[in-house]
C-alpha distance (Angstrom), angle and dihedral (degrees) to the residues before:
residue distance angle dihedral
M1 . . .
S2 3.74 . .
A3 3.80 124.3 .
S4 3.71 133.5 162.9
H5 3.84 131.2 -173.2
T6 3.75 132.1 167.7
P7 3.78 119.9 -176.3
G8 3.80 111.1 -97.8
S9 3.80 93.1 17.9
S10 3.87 111.8 142.1
S11 3.77 94.9 -165.7
V12 3.82 96.6 69.6
N13 3.80 125.8 44.9
S14 3.85 107.8 -127.5
H15 3.79 90.2 -132.4
N16 3.77 99.2 45.9
I17 3.82 128.8 86.4
I18 3.79 118.9 -163.9
E19 3.81 106.7 -125.9
T20 3.86 117.6 -137.5
S21 3.75 90.4 -125.9
T22 3.85 92.0 66.4
L23 3.78 92.1 55.2
P24 3.83 129.7 74.4
K25 3.82 110.8 -92.8
P26 3.82 109.9 -111.6
S27 3.81 118.7 -125.4
R28 3.76 121.1 -100.3
Y29 3.79 89.6 -107.6
R30 3.79 91.5 52.8
Q31 3.76 90.5 48.2
F32 3.78 90.5 50.0
I33 3.91 92.8 50.6
D34 3.78 91.9 45.9
D35 3.81 91.8 48.6
L36 3.83 90.3 48.6
S37 3.78 90.9 49.8
I38 3.79 96.2 44.9
N39 3.79 96.2 43.6
R40 3.79 98.5 34.3
N41 3.85 93.5 121.7
A42 3.77 91.4 52.0
Y43 3.85 91.7 46.6
F44 3.85 90.6 49.8
L45 3.78 89.5 50.5
T46 3.71 91.6 50.2
V47 3.81 93.4 46.9
V48 3.83 90.6 53.1
A49 3.80 93.8 45.6
S50 3.74 91.3 45.2
F51 3.79 91.7 62.9
G52 3.86 80.6 80.7
G53 3.74 87.7 60.1
M54 3.76 90.4 46.0
F55 3.76 94.9 57.2
F56 3.76 89.0 46.3
G57 3.74 89.3 55.3
W58 3.86 92.2 41.7
D59 3.79 91.5 52.4
T60 3.80 91.5 46.4
G61 3.80 95.4 50.7
L62 3.77 95.4 40.8
I63 3.79 103.6 65.2
G64 3.85 98.7 51.7
G65 3.78 93.1 60.0
I66 3.74 95.8 42.1
L67 3.85 89.8 53.7
T68 3.80 89.1 63.7
M69 3.83 96.7 51.3
S70 3.78 116.2 106.3
S71 3.77 89.5 -146.9
F72 3.83 91.5 60.6
K73 3.83 91.8 46.8
D74 3.79 90.6 50.3
S75 3.83 92.7 48.6
F76 3.83 90.4 57.7
G77 3.78 100.4 29.8
L78 3.80 94.8 -114.7
N79 3.78 123.3 162.5
D80 3.78 123.7 -153.4
G81 3.75 95.8 -139.9
S82 3.70 97.8 49.0
S83 3.80 125.7 99.1
N84 3.79 87.6 -131.9
Y85 3.83 89.9 65.5
A86 3.84 92.0 56.1
N87 3.74 89.1 47.5
V88 3.80 92.7 48.3
S89 3.76 90.6 47.7
G90 3.78 90.7 56.4
N91 3.84 95.4 41.5
I92 3.75 97.0 45.4
V93 3.80 89.8 55.5
S94 3.80 96.4 38.7
V95 3.83 95.9 53.9
L96 3.81 86.4 64.6
Q97 3.75 86.1 67.4
A98 3.87 92.4 55.0
D99 3.76 78.5 87.5
S100 7.44 129.0 -138.8
I101 3.24 130.3 95.6
F102 3.85 111.9 14.3
L103 3.79 96.1 -171.5
V104 3.73 93.2 50.4
G105 3.74 89.5 49.4
S106 3.85 90.5 50.7
I107 3.83 90.8 51.7
I108 3.82 91.9 49.0
Q109 3.89 91.3 49.2
T110 3.85 92.7 47.0
T111 3.83 92.3 52.8
S112 3.78 97.1 43.1
G113 3.78 120.7 111.5
I114 3.75 96.0 36.8
E115 3.81 111.3 140.7
T116 3.83 89.2 -14.3
T117 3.77 142.3 70.1
S118 3.81 93.3 -151.6
L119 3.87 115.9 125.5
G120 3.86 92.2 -152.7
Q121 3.80 96.6 97.0
L122 3.73 92.3 45.6
Y123 3.77 93.5 51.2
A124 3.89 89.3 48.5
G125 3.77 89.6 51.1
R126 3.81 92.6 50.0
F127 3.74 90.9 47.9
I128 3.84 96.2 50.7
G129 3.80 93.2 41.6
G130 3.82 90.9 45.9
F131 3.74 90.6 52.8
G132 3.78 89.7 56.6
V133 3.80 91.0 46.4
G134 3.83 90.1 50.4
L135 3.78 94.0 51.6
V136 3.79 93.2 48.9
S137 3.80 93.1 45.3
A138 3.79 88.8 56.1
V139 3.84 95.7 47.4
V140 3.86 102.5 37.4
P141 3.88 98.6 64.2
T142 3.77 90.5 47.3
Y143 3.80 94.2 47.3
I144 3.78 93.1 46.2
G145 3.80 92.8 42.1
E146 3.85 91.0 52.8
N147 3.79 92.0 49.0
D148 3.78 93.5 39.9
S149 3.85 126.2 -139.9
K150 3.79 97.0 107.5
E151 3.87 93.1 166.4
I152 3.80 95.1 96.5
R153 3.79 104.9 46.6
G154 3.77 98.4 75.8
R155 3.81 89.3 45.8
C156 3.83 90.9 56.9
V157 3.81 94.6 47.9
G158 3.81 89.5 52.5
T159 3.84 91.6 45.2
G160 3.88 89.0 55.8
I161 3.75 92.6 51.5
M162 3.82 92.3 46.5
L163 3.79 93.6 48.7
A164 3.82 90.2 49.9
Y165 3.81 91.9 50.7
F166 3.82 94.0 51.0
I167 3.81 94.1 43.7
N168 3.83 88.4 54.8
F169 3.85 89.8 48.7
G170 3.86 92.4 46.8
M171 3.77 93.3 48.4
N172 3.82 92.8 47.3
K173 3.79 91.9 49.2
N174 3.86 100.3 42.2
V175 3.81 106.2 32.6
A176 3.77 107.5 78.2
G177 3.81 125.6 -124.7
N178 3.76 123.1 -26.1
N179 3.84 94.7 -29.5
P180 3.85 108.7 157.9
L181 3.83 87.6 -136.5
K182 3.82 85.9 79.7
W183 3.80 89.4 75.2
R184 3.84 101.7 21.0
I185 3.80 94.8 62.7
P186 3.80 95.4 54.4
F187 3.82 90.8 48.8
A188 3.82 89.9 50.5
L189 3.88 94.3 47.9
Q190 3.76 92.3 55.4
M191 3.84 87.2 76.6
L192 3.83 91.9 72.8
P193 3.86 100.0 80.0
G194 3.81 88.6 46.2
I195 3.83 90.8 54.4
F196 3.84 92.4 47.1
L197 3.83 90.0 49.8
G198 3.78 93.5 51.6
L199 3.84 92.7 48.1
G200 3.76 95.8 44.1
L201 3.83 96.0 50.7
F202 3.84 90.9 64.0
F203 3.80 86.9 72.3
Q204 3.90 97.4 47.9
N205 3.74 132.9 88.6
E206 3.80 129.9 -137.6
S207 3.74 121.4 -88.7
P208 3.82 110.5 -85.6
R209 3.78 91.1 -135.8
W210 3.86 91.8 52.8
L211 3.83 88.7 49.2
V212 3.86 91.6 51.0
E213 3.81 88.9 48.0
K214 3.82 87.1 55.6
D215 3.79 91.0 48.2
Q216 3.82 94.0 -113.0
H217 3.81 97.0 132.9
E218 3.77 100.0 161.7
K219 3.84 92.2 52.8
A220 3.84 88.6 45.7
L221 3.79 93.4 54.0
H222 3.80 90.7 48.8
A223 3.84 91.2 48.5
L224 3.86 92.6 48.5
S225 3.83 93.2 48.5
R226 3.82 91.5 47.8
I227 3.81 92.1 51.3
R228 3.78 94.3 46.2
R229 3.84 93.1 39.3
R230 3.80 95.1 -129.1
S231 3.75 136.3 117.3
P232 3.83 117.0 -87.8
T233 3.86 86.8 -119.8
D234 3.81 94.0 54.0
P235 3.82 109.6 123.5
L236 3.80 93.9 -128.2
I237 3.83 91.9 49.1
Q238 3.74 90.0 49.5
R239 3.82 91.8 47.3
E240 3.81 93.6 51.0
F241 3.83 91.8 42.9
N242 3.79 91.3 51.6
E243 3.81 91.4 48.9
I244 3.83 89.6 52.3
I245 3.88 91.2 50.3
A246 3.84 91.1 46.6
D247 3.75 91.2 50.2
F248 3.78 92.5 52.5
H249 3.87 95.9 39.4
G250 3.78 109.2 134.0
K251 3.85 92.3 2.3
E252 3.80 103.1 78.4
K253 3.80 120.6 135.6
L254 3.80 96.1 9.2
T255 3.81 114.7 177.2
L256 3.77 119.7 -127.6
L257 3.84 91.6 -106.7
R258 3.84 90.5 51.3
Q259 3.84 88.7 50.6
M260 3.77 89.8 52.6
K261 3.76 92.1 51.5
L262 3.85 92.4 48.4
T263 3.83 89.1 49.6
I264 3.77 91.6 65.0
S265 3.79 96.5 35.7
N266 3.77 94.1 88.5
K267 3.76 140.7 15.5
S268 3.82 95.5 -117.6
S269 3.89 95.9 55.7
F270 3.82 92.1 41.5
Y271 3.78 92.0 52.0
A272 3.82 94.5 47.0
V273 3.86 92.9 48.3
S274 3.78 94.9 43.7
L275 3.79 93.1 47.8
S276 3.83 89.9 65.3
A277 3.79 92.1 52.4
I278 3.78 95.6 45.2
L279 3.87 91.5 49.2
M280 3.83 88.8 53.4
F281 3.84 89.8 48.3
W282 3.78 92.6 52.9
Q283 3.80 91.3 43.5
Q284 3.81 90.4 61.9
W285 3.80 92.8 45.9
T286 3.84 91.3 59.1
G287 3.82 83.3 82.8
T288 3.78 92.1 -122.2
N289 3.81 95.4 134.7
S290 3.81 90.2 51.0
I291 3.81 85.4 62.7
N292 3.80 96.1 39.0
Y293 3.83 91.8 52.2
Y294 3.71 102.6 31.3
S295 3.81 106.4 24.2
P296 3.80 96.4 126.6
Q297 3.84 88.6 55.1
I298 3.80 91.8 45.2
F299 3.80 92.2 51.8
E300 3.81 86.1 54.2
T301 3.78 90.2 56.0
V302 3.75 91.0 58.9
G303 3.79 92.0 48.2
L304 3.87 106.8 -89.8
K305 3.73 103.9 130.3
G306 3.79 132.2 -169.4
T307 3.77 131.8 56.4
S308 3.79 96.6 -107.3
A309 3.77 92.8 45.6
G310 3.81 92.1 50.4
L311 3.80 92.4 47.1
F312 3.76 92.8 47.7
A313 3.83 91.8 48.6
T314 3.80 87.2 49.3
G315 3.78 90.2 51.5
I316 3.68 90.9 53.6
Y317 3.80 88.0 48.7
G318 3.84 87.3 56.7
V319 3.82 93.6 50.6
V320 3.84 89.8 51.3
K321 3.82 90.0 49.2
V322 3.80 93.0 51.4
F323 3.79 97.2 48.6
I324 3.83 97.2 41.4
T325 3.84 90.8 48.4
A326 3.85 89.3 49.1
L327 3.84 92.7 48.9
G328 3.77 92.5 42.3
L329 3.75 94.8 51.4
M330 3.82 94.1 41.2
F331 3.80 95.5 49.3
A332 3.75 117.8 2.9
T333 3.83 99.9 48.4
E334 3.81 93.1 58.6
Q335 3.85 99.0 26.4
V336 3.77 100.9 42.6
G337 3.82 98.9 22.6
R338 3.79 133.6 -124.6
K339 3.76 96.7 -85.3
W340 3.83 96.8 54.4
C341 3.77 90.7 45.1
L342 3.83 90.0 58.3
M343 3.84 92.3 43.9
V344 3.79 96.1 49.4
G345 3.82 92.0 38.8
G346 3.74 92.5 51.7
L347 3.81 96.0 50.0
G348 3.82 91.5 46.3
Q349 3.81 91.7 50.2
A350 3.76 91.3 49.8
F351 3.83 92.3 53.1
A352 3.77 90.9 51.0
M353 3.80 95.7 47.5
F354 3.77 93.8 45.2
Y355 3.85 92.5 49.7
I356 3.79 91.8 49.9
G357 3.77 92.4 48.7
I358 3.83 97.4 43.3
N359 3.87 91.4 46.2
Q360 3.79 91.6 50.3
A361 3.81 90.2 49.0
V362 3.91 95.7 51.0
N363 3.74 98.4 27.0
P364 3.88 109.7 33.2
P365 3.82 114.6 -174.1
V366 3.89 114.7 -102.6
D367 3.81 120.2 -148.3
G368 3.79 110.3 -107.2
A369 3.79 95.2 9.4
P370 3.83 118.4 120.9
L371 3.77 119.6 -112.3
D372 3.83 114.4 -94.1
G373 3.76 127.1 -151.8
N374 3.78 94.6 -89.9
S375 3.79 92.2 51.9
N376 3.77 91.1 47.6
F377 3.82 90.3 52.9
A378 3.75 90.1 47.2
I379 3.91 87.0 58.3
V380 3.79 88.4 48.2
C381 3.82 88.0 52.1
V382 3.74 90.2 59.7
Y383 3.77 87.9 60.3
L384 3.85 91.6 42.5
F385 3.77 87.7 55.1
V386 3.79 90.6 56.1
V387 3.79 92.7 45.7
F388 3.82 91.2 56.9
Y389 3.81 93.7 38.3
S390 3.80 92.0 52.2
F391 3.82 88.7 46.7
G392 3.83 94.3 53.7
W393 3.75 130.3 -7.7
G394 3.77 94.7 36.9
P395 3.75 104.4 61.9
I396 3.90 103.7 8.4
P397 3.90 97.3 72.6
F398 3.82 89.1 56.7
V399 3.83 91.6 48.2
L400 3.82 92.7 48.2
S401 3.77 94.7 42.8
S402 3.81 92.1 54.9
E403 3.82 91.6 42.7
C404 3.87 101.9 43.1
S405 3.75 97.4 44.3
P406 3.82 109.4 103.1
N407 3.81 109.7 -116.9
H408 3.87 94.4 -120.6
L409 3.86 91.6 46.7
R410 3.78 98.0 39.5
S411 3.77 96.4 106.4
F412 3.80 92.2 55.8
S413 3.80 94.5 38.0
M414 3.79 94.3 53.8
A415 3.75 92.6 41.9
L416 3.75 89.7 53.9
A417 3.79 93.2 46.0
I418 3.73 95.8 49.0
A419 3.86 90.9 44.5
V420 3.77 90.0 54.7
Q421 3.88 89.6 45.5
W422 3.83 93.2 52.9
L423 3.81 94.1 40.4
F424 3.79 92.2 57.4
N425 3.79 93.0 36.3
F426 3.85 82.7 59.1
V427 3.76 92.5 47.4
I428 3.83 94.8 47.3
S429 3.80 95.3 44.7
K430 3.85 90.4 46.8
I431 3.92 96.3 50.2
T432 3.80 100.5 35.6
P433 3.83 97.8 82.1
F434 3.76 90.1 49.3
M435 3.78 93.9 45.6
L436 3.85 90.8 50.2
S437 3.74 90.8 52.4
G438 3.79 96.9 36.3
I439 3.81 112.7 35.0
T440 3.82 92.3 13.8
Y441 3.87 106.3 179.9
G442 3.78 90.6 21.8
T443 3.79 87.7 72.3
F444 3.76 90.7 68.3
L445 3.82 93.8 42.2
L446 3.80 89.5 52.6
F447 3.83 92.7 53.0
G448 3.84 90.0 43.7
G449 3.80 89.2 56.6
C450 3.76 92.3 49.4
C451 3.80 89.1 52.4
I452 3.80 90.6 57.2
L453 3.83 90.7 49.9
M454 3.82 93.3 48.7
T455 3.83 90.0 50.5
I456 3.84 90.4 55.2
Y457 3.83 89.0 48.4
A458 3.83 90.1 52.7
V459 3.79 91.8 52.1
I460 3.84 96.2 47.6
C461 3.80 105.8 30.8
V462 3.92 111.8 22.5
P463 3.81 116.5 89.3
E464 3.86 122.6 -147.6
T465 3.79 109.8 -110.2
K466 3.85 96.6 176.7
N467 3.79 110.5 134.0
V468 3.83 92.9 -0.3
P469 3.82 114.3 132.1
L470 3.78 113.2 -117.6
E471 3.80 94.1 -118.3
R472 3.84 92.0 52.1
I473 3.73 100.8 48.1
N474 3.81 89.7 94.6
T475 3.85 86.7 72.3
L476 3.87 88.3 69.7
F477 3.86 88.4 64.4
E478 3.79 95.9 54.2
G479 3.82 128.1 95.1
E480 3.80 118.2 -0.9
I481 3.74 98.9 1.7
I482 3.76 99.1 -179.2
K483 3.79 92.4 47.7
G484 3.75 91.6 47.6
A485 3.84 92.5 49.8
C486 3.88 91.5 50.2
K487 3.86 88.6 50.9
D488 3.87 88.2 53.2
T489 3.81 87.5 64.4
I490 3.88 88.3 72.5
P491 3.86 108.1 66.6
R492 3.82 96.5 -146.5
L493 3.82 90.9 50.5
R494 3.77 96.8 49.3
R495 3.80 115.2 132.8
S496 3.80 88.7 -142.5
N497 3.79 89.9 70.8
M498 3.81 91.2 65.5
L499 3.82 92.2 43.7
R500 3.84 91.7 49.8
E501 3.81 91.6 52.3
M502 3.85 90.7 48.9
R503 3.82 88.1 51.3
R504 3.78 92.6 50.8
D505 3.78 93.6 48.4
G506 3.82 88.4 53.3
E507 3.79 93.0 48.6
D508 3.79 90.9 50.8
D509 3.82 90.7 52.5
D510 3.81 90.8 49.3
L511 3.84 90.1 50.2
R512 3.75 93.1 50.5
K513 3.80 91.5 48.8
G514 3.76 90.1 50.3
D515 3.87 90.7 48.2
D516 3.79 92.0 46.5
N517 3.72 88.8 54.6
G518 3.79 91.9 54.6
M519 3.80 93.9 -109.6
S520 3.75 121.3 155.7
V521 3.79 105.6 -117.4
H522 3.77 129.8 -174.5
V523 3.79 115.8 171.8
E524 3.79 129.5 180.0
R525 3.76 108.0 -173.4
V526 3.68 121.7 -167.7
D527 3.82 118.2 -169.3
G528 3.77 108.8 -94.8
R529 3.74 130.8 34.9
V530 3.81 120.3 -4.5
């Protein structure tokens, strides 16, 4: 809706509001430009915070390619055929999940292997760097979720993974022989997103919801108006601010222990908090981090031989992941809805994993033999997997976790969700090398089966939060939760439709009040949360 009024203006009646339906509908391009202009402070905040997601992605994509480089193996005296190499492959990835100071960890990793073949310094660097990554991965979704504009985060995580893949490929292709610079340079370059994050945060404010929780209302109102680029007296800012205060009323400054007790005090809170953790659990059992960490080796299992070929194929995988995540978050998340993204994504992932596993069982790759049609399609299925993952189970659990967590329980809810994510990230990264060498094609069948189960979970248990205001999402967890979640599968029966109309009616009342009081009002409303 767009309305303007200036006292004394003869062109607009002071008691009339021009409804959107009477105006020509702007083009998608015009809507995109307007949204970018109106929400540019929120987008800038999200971009800065998402550098945390980028170095998570960079660190994730980095190690899998480095493990395949002969220069890395020579630097630490590793042998492909030994059981020690499989163990080191699992450990070197897993210590990342031990979850402090990311830049210090990067420096330690870059300088490891000088005048020694001991892995101790490399493990220490991965541990320290991983601790920093873990802290940021817990804080970034909450910070962005509380400030809104979630569209950019998944894009930045994927960009970090893609950059790491191509840097590995470029180093392997252009640095001659077994020069240790092949793997040292990628380790050094991962410091860049951390530097950008540190510098950018100097120009950002705290989350308005965090400030309200700490009973700092004046600062919270200023932060909210700055993010939304509106005056603190704007009716819509006042409405959103009052909703935040009402949601926190009587629940300010809750300790973590108190949040835990409140979580189990009623069914609604328990369901909302546990939903975030369960979504993160299923996200890891898609098998995505098996591919993120070990994609060069996985491409070998389907017949694509050679370090450079594997790294290049992995780089293309990263490109696909970035663009599909971007398209999915820009269009599908808000147009299709979170629930359908999870359902379609889960079924697509299952198809890709089952085909790879079955093809490897009946048509195992033979050294020196050319790739046949089945093996070529198995390679395509690796890319199909990331298409469907980037559409659904990649970004959506983060979106839903930040949306569904009750404001007063968000610290505990996000801590639990990220702890579950890192725990099973650790488990998957640890067992993948052993599964690939032990049960081989069974690895992909296992992940395919998990994808079917998570799709069923999405149908039965996940509510649709599309277009639901953040402070009203708690209503989706009241009454018959499972029945309501199943109804949300059918677009015309979604509970969000009713909540959206209630929100619009309230906004119209606020606008009329502001107009009657002679206030100058200019509102650009985009479907969804204001």
